[in-house]
N, C-alpha and C positions, 0 to 999 in steps of 0.2 A: 504492497499498502503505501509508504513513503519511501523504498528503496530509491533512491538514486537522487535525492533529493536534498535539499541546503538550503533552510531557513532564517532568513536572517529579519532581525528586530530592532530599531531603537527608542529611545525614551524622547520626548518631545524637547529635553534642549541638545540634542543630537551630540553628547557628549559619552553614550556610551553601548556597546550593542554586544547581540545575542544571537551565534549561529546553532539552530539546530541540525541535527545529520544523522539520520536512524542509521543503526548499524548494527546488522545480525539482529541481536534480543534486547533491545534498546536504544535511546539516543545518545548522543555526545552532546554535550552543549560546551560551547567556545564562546569567552565572555572580555569583552575587552573596555573599560573605561580607559579615557583622556585623562589627563591631569587638565588639562590647557585649553587644547584646541577642541573643534568638533568634525564630525562625520561631514562628510559631502552627501546624504544621502540623496539618492536620485528623484530628480523631480517628477510630476504629470498627477492625470487627473487619478489613476486606478490605482489600490492598492497593494492590488500584482505585481508585480516589475520580475521580467525575466531576466537571470545575467548572465553572461561565463565564467567560468572561472578566474578571466584573467581578470576580470571586471570587478571578482570578487574580492580578490586579491590588491587590486585598487582600491578600492574603497577601504578597506583595511591600512591601507599606505599610506590613507589621507589625499590619496587625489580625488578630484571636480570628476567624475563622472561624465558627466554633459561635455567639457572641454576637452578628451582624449576620446579619440580614433586612431584603431591602427592605418597601418597603412594598405590602400587600395587592391581584394586579391586578382592578380593577373591570371588570364587562363587563355592558356596557347593546346595550339592543336597543328600538328604535323600533320603534312597534307606531301601525299608522294606523286 
């Protein structure tokens, strides 16, 4: 039911974050509290936002996800 999903929650001040992950027979809890800074929580109208593993790492490292964009993926086809 929960397998493969990571759930992230923050408080109103955005200085604490909790991550829940289901592992075989129970949840694993990761908790991080910032002393001075705030997390740049992804904005939007929706309550549920899907993030990649890289975006979660950026969020925990303090980056603003709306400003972070990876390189454009290139697709090449070989013609013979």
